[in-house]
N, C-alpha and C positions, 0 to 999 in steps of 0.2 A: 192342264189346260191345253197343251199342244196335242195330246192324243185325242182328247174330246173334240177339239176343233177339226182335226183331220177326219175323224169319224163322221162328223156332221156335214162336212163339205163334200166328201166322196159319196155319201149315201143319197141315192135318188129316191128312196122309199119314203113316202110321207103318209103317216097315219091320219085318218080323220076320226071324228068322234063316232061315226057309224062303224068304222073298222077298228075300233079300239081293242087292243089285245089285252087279255087279262093274264097272259102267260108272261110273267116277269121274274126277275132274280131278287127275291125278297131278302135273302141274306146279304147280297152285295149292296142292295139299297140301304139296309140297316147300317152296314159298315161305312158306306159312303156318307150317310147322315151323321154318324158319329165323328168321322174325320172332318167333315165340313163344320160341324158344331165346335169341335176342339180348335180348329184353325180360326174360326170366327171369334171364339172367346180369347184366343191368344193375341191375334193381330188386329182384331176389330174389323176385318173385311166383311163385306156383305155376303159373299159366298154364292151369289147368283150365277157366276160363271162356272161354278162347280155343280150347283143344284140342277140347272136346266139340262146340261148334257147327261147327267145321271138319270133324270126323269125320262128323257127321250131314249137314251141308249139302254139303260138297265130296266127302267119302268115301262118302256114301250108306249109312252104317252105321246099323243099328237103334240106337235110343237106349240100350238096356241094354248092347249091345256097345260102343258109343262110350264109355260111362261106364267100363266095365271096361278098355278100351284106354287111356283117359286116365289111369286110376289106375296102370297099369303104367308109362306114360311118366313120370308125375310121380314115381313111386317111384324109377325109374332116375335121373332128374335130381336128386332129393333125395339119393340115395345118393352120387352124384358130388360134389355140393356139400358134403355132410357129410364125405366123405373128404378134400376139399380144405381144409376148415376145421379138422379135428380137430387139426392141429399148431399152429394159430394161436390157438385159444381154449380156455378152460377149460370143460369140459363137466360139467354136473351129472348124473352117470350115474343117480342115484336118481330124479330127476325124469324123465329121459328114459325109463327103463324103466317107470316108473309111467304116464306119458303114453302110451307105446306099448301097454301092456297094456289101458288103458282104450279106446284106439282100436280094438284088435282086438275087444274086446267090442262096440263100436259097429258094426264091420263086420258081425259076425254078426247083430246086430239089424237092420241095413239089408238084409242078404241075405234075412232072413225077411220083412220088410215089403215088399220089392220083388216078392215073389210075388203080392201082391194089387193091384199097380198096373200098369195097361196101359202099353205103350210110348207111346201117344198122350198120355195124361195126364201121364206122366213128362216127355215132351218139352215140353209146354205149361208144366208146373210149373217146369221148369228154365229155360225162356224167361222166365217172369215173375220168377223169382229173379234171373236175370242182369240183367233190366231194372232191378229194384230196386237191385241192387248198382251198376250203371252210374250210376243217378241219384244214389245216395249218394256215389259217388266224385266225380262232377262237382260236386255241392253242396259237398262237403268241400274240394275244390281251389279252387272259386270263393270260398268263405268264408275261406280261408287267404291268398288273394292280396291 
């Protein structure tokens, strides 16, 4: 997370859909996908903080496309996990439906706001957010040890 955040913060280059590069590191993307999948399966984390930097840095995707692609990947992984757990746990359907409805509202708000943010600023902002989350996780793990 630290390396990905530094790479996204320092990079001034922002790709747009018009300038999308098809020259990417397929083998590295496959390896990263396997690593994220294994980590997600073991600890249950969403993996978005690992998927987006990989898509931007290794896949050379524009930031907005990488975020959308990451959301699709996370949705599929979450659905598979949900279907695997549905028989083993009691689900509070009222809470689930309410949370989903609020999330959909948030999605539409995010889509509206994204129109006013450039890909470069979004990339840097995501890099700073990832850096803060990495520092928080490291601090929390060191303080629990």
